[in-house]
N, C-alpha and C positions, 0 to 999 in steps of 0.2 A: 504493499499500499505506499502511496506516496505521501510525504510529509505534508502535504498541502490540505490532505482530507482532515477534517475534525473528528477528533475523537476525545470524550464522548461525544455523541451527536446531540444536538439541541436545536428543534426547530419546530414549525408548526406541522410539519407534514408527518406522517406515521413513519416511525423509525425503519421500517423495512425497506421503504420508498426512497429514504436517505441513503441507507446502506447500499441499496442496488444501483442508484446514481453515481455515487462514490466509485463504487467497483467498475461502472461503465466507464467513468472517466479513465480510471486506471487503465483499463484495457484498451481504450481509443489512444492513450498516450504512450501505448508500449510497456507499461509497467509489468503487466501480465500479457506475455506474448503468446500468439495463436501456436496451439500445441501444448503449452506448458500447464502445470495444474495451479490453481488457485489454492491458498491456504485451506486448511482443515476448517470444519466448522467451529471446532473448539478454538482455534487459531482466531479466527474471524469473530467469535464471542468476546475474546478477551481484547482484541485490537479496537473493536468499537464499543465494548462495553455494553452490549446489549445481551438479549437471550439467543438460545439456541433456536426458539421458534422464529425469531424476527430475522435470524441469519437465512433460515430455511426458506421464508417467504421472499428475501432477497434473492436469493438463488433461483428460486422458481421464477422470479420476474425475468431474471437474466437469460434463463432457458425459453422461457416464450418468446423472447426477441430473438433468439437464434444465437447467442452470442456464446453459449457453452453447452457443453454434454455432461451429463453426470453418468458415470461408470460405476456401478456397484463393485465395491472392492477396490477400486483404483482411486477415485476420486472425482474431482470436478475439473474438466480440462476446457481450456478457451478454444473456441471453435473459429470465431471471426471477430473483427474489430468493429464492424458496422451492422446494426439490427436490420433483421428482415423477418416475414412472416411464416417462414416455413418451420416445421417441427422435426427434431431429429430424434429417433427412438433408437436407445442403447438397450440391448438385451444379452445378458449372458446366463439367464435362469429364468424359471416360471416366474419366480417371484419379481422380476422386472416388469411383467407385464402389468402388475399392478400400478407402477410409475405412470404408465401412459393413460389408465383411466385417471388418476389422482392430477396429471398434468392437463387434461383436456376436459370438455362438457360434450355429454351427447345430447342432443336435440332429438328426441323422437319424433317421427312423422305419423306412423301407424302400426298396429299389432294386429295380427291375424292368424288363422290358424289354416294350413295349405297342406296340401297334398303333392308330393314331388314328382314333377313329371320327368321325362326323359333327360331334359336340359338341366334341371335342377339335381336330378340324381347323381349327374355326371359332376356337377360341380361340388356337390356335398359328400360324393363317392358313399351313395346309400341307395337303397332298394327303390325301383319305382312304385310310386304308391304309399311310401312312408310318409306319416303324418308327423307335421312339426308346427309349432307355434313360431311365426316370424315377426321380429321387430324391426322397423326400418328408421333410420334417422341420420343425421349429418353431425359430424364430430368438429368441435371447434377449438382452438388455443385462444385461453382467457376470453378477451371481449374482441377478438379479431373477427371481423364481417363474411369473411372468405372462409368456407369449411375445408379442414384438411383431409376429410375423408367422407365419403358415402358408404354408411355402415348398415349391414343386415346381420342379426343375430338370430340364429335358429337353436330352437331348445326342444327338447322332447314334452309332449303335451303333459306327462306326469309331473314336470317342474312348472305347469302354468300358473300357479298362484304367484309367482315371482314376477310375472310380466308386468304390473303396474308398478314394480320398483326400477325396472331397467329405465336409465335416464335420468332418475331423480335422486341418485346417490353416487358417491365417488367408489363405492364397491365394486368389483369386478362381478361380470354374471355367474362367473364359474364358482365365485366365493359365496355368492348368494344360495346358490345350488348346495354347496357344501354345508351352509349354516341351515338351511331350512330342511333339507332331507338326508344328511349325514353321507352324502356320496363325495367321495375324495378325489380330485384331479391327481393322476400320478404321471400324467404324460402330456405334451400337447405337441401334435403334429403340426408342422408348419409349411405352408407351399406358398413361394413367392413367384408372382410372374410378371413379365411386362404385357401391357396391352394398350389398346387404342381406345380412347374415351369415346363412347357412343352419343349421339346426339341428346337421347334422353337423360343419360347420366350427367353429360356435360352441362345440361339445363340446370339440374339439380345441385351441381357442383360450381356453378357459375364459372365455366371452364371453356377452352376452346373446342368445339367439336373436332375429333381426330387427333387431338393432340396426346401426348404419351401420358401413361397411367402405370401405377405400381398396384397389382391386385394381391393381397394377403389372405390367405385362407389359414386360419387356425382351427383344430379339430381338438376338443379338450377330452381327453380319454380317461375313463375312471377305472376302479381298481380290477375289473373283469373286462377289461379292454372294450367296454362298451362306451359310444359316443354321448358325451353328457350335453355338449354344445357345440355349435359351430359357428365361428364369426369371421364375416367376409368384410374386408375393407379396401374400398377401392380409393387410392391415393392421386391427386394430381402430382405429376413428378417434380414441379417447380414448388410444391409446398410441403414436402415431405422426403425424409431420407432415414434409411436403416442401417444402423451401426450393430455389426454383431462381434465380439471377442471370442476367438479360439485359441484356447491354450494346448501346447504340447504336453502330453503327460511323459515324464522323464522317470 
């Protein structure tokens, strides 16, 4: 942190905003260079003389602006010196998927029960004629007006009572299933594919027809290898990027 930034912080704005502004200034000035780690939460707490909650809110604000990446078990790394509206998802374990839900908000459009036809069964890798509850919505970062994803969530009708909670809480759908029904997710099968955004999807995403998109399909598997949930997210390529860390076992 540069010596020009005040510590402790005293101003009329919320403390997390002041911390975020100070960190953004230091990133812009090159005090924290792209690719380098920020100080730990504890170090920042000491530096600014604020609570850990305040630091976490400040860090969240920086991430929403695309300046940093949080990597579980590694730290908070500087990604850019200028703000932009895209979202970077960093994943090393199932637990990291919770961070995506916490960092974004899902605005649901509709929920309905459907029967899988040939096209849907291919997407979900299920039998034709299988029943699902489908909740459709758009996912946003903070107060951004452009959505980062068109989201479709498919769940078994046996779990139907959680439908009303989808989009109203920062708890992942698979966690709701675990809490209400005692079903435990032990594996997530993930497929990523480059696609061209169709006219209908482009209209909902406020994107250009025929532009590039990233389709991510996640199948949440239970202890008996049964599918508990399938989440399908379509991201415009300029609003989302995916970071995954792989470590060689020695």
